Each structure stands twice: as C-alpha cells, then as structure tokens.
C-alpha positions as CSV (number, residue, x, y, z in Angstrom):
1,X,15.7,-9.0,-0.7
2,X,14.8,-6.0,-3.0
3,X,11.2,-5.2,-2.4
4,X,10.2,-2.6,-5.4
5,X,7.4,-0.2,-4.4
6,X,4.2,-1.1,-6.0
7,X,1.5,1.3,-4.0
8,X,0.9,4.8,-5.0
9,X,0.1,7.9,-2.9
10,X,-4.0,7.5,-3.4
11,X,-4.0,3.8,-2.8
12,X,-1.5,4.2,0.3
13,X,-4.1,7.2,1.6
14,X,-7.1,4.5,1.2
15,X,-5.5,1.6,2.5
16,X,-4.7,3.9,5.9
17,X,-8.2,4.8,6.0
18,X,-9.7,1.7,5.5
19,X,-7.5,-0.1,7.9
20,X,-8.1,2.4,10.4
21,X,-11.9,2.5,9.9
22,X,-11.9,-1.6,10.4
23,X,-9.9,-1.6,13.5
24,X,-11.9,1.4,14.8
25,X,-15.1,-0.6,14.3
26,X,-13.8,-3.5,16.0
27,X,-12.6,-1.8,19.0
28,X,-16.0,-0.1,19.6
29,X,-17.5,-3.4,18.7
30,X,-19.8,-2.5,15.7
31,X,-18.0,-5.4,13.9
32,X,-16.6,-8.7,15.6
33,X,-12.8,-9.3,15.8
34,X,-12.3,-9.7,12.2
35,X,-12.0,-6.1,12.0
36,X,-8.7,-6.2,13.3
37,X,-7.6,-7.6,9.7
38,X,-7.4,-3.7,9.2
39,X,-3.7,-4.2,10.1
40,X,-2.9,-5.7,7.1
41,X,-4.1,-2.7,4.8
42,X,-2.3,-0.2,7.3
43,X,1.3,-2.6,7.3
44,X,1.3,-2.5,3.3
45,X,0.3,1.0,3.2
46,X,3.6,1.6,5.1
47,X,5.8,-0.6,3.5
48,X,4.6,0.8,-0.1
49,X,4.3,-2.9,-0.8
50,X,1.6,-5.2,-1.5
51,X,2.3,-8.8,-2.1
52,X,-0.9,-9.4,-3.7
53,X,0.0,-6.9,-6.3
54,X,3.2,-8.3,-6.9
55,X,1.7,-11.7,-7.6
56,X,-0.9,-10.2,-9.7
57,X,2.0,-8.0,-11.6
58,X,0.0,-5.0,-10.5
59,X,1.1,-1.7,-9.4
60,X,-0.4,1.9,-8.5
61,X,3.0,3.2,-8.1
62,X,3.9,5.8,-10.9
63,X,6.5,4.8,-13.2
64,X,9.7,6.9,-12.6
65,X,11.7,7.1,-15.7
66,X,15.4,7.9,-15.4
67,X,16.8,11.5,-16.4
68,X,18.0,11.3,-19.9
69,X,21.8,11.2,-20.1
70,X,23.6,14.4,-21.5
71,X,25.5,13.9,-24.6
72,X,29.0,13.4,-24.1
73,X,31.1,16.2,-25.3
C-alpha cells in the first residue's frame, strides 16, 4: 500500500501543537478524558498523511514537480 503524503509543514506543526495541548489538558484534568483524542493529530502529523484529507481529496502538501528532462544529444 502506497500512502501519498498530504500534510504540509505548517499543517504538521499545527497538528503537533494542538494534539500536545489536548493531551496536556487531559493529563492536568482541565478537560475530560476526551482530550486524549489529541493522539490522533499527533499520529497523522508523524505519518504525514491524513485519512480524512484522502477521503475529501484535500492536501496541504506542496506539489513536487519533477525536474525537466534535458534534451537528448
């Protein structure tokens, strides 16, 4: 199975921060146990792949264009 990256660098940072914040709030008791859902954005950020983006046909990853082939001599 080939997973194509669909998470860009800014999206990755936001996911890591939000996930860590949710987990921290859950550990400190500021929010309920549901704060452990912060694991999901952290895992998707580390994988550089979001299944929801795949289903919706979205991507925040910049498009990589292959270098142009030099003319044959």
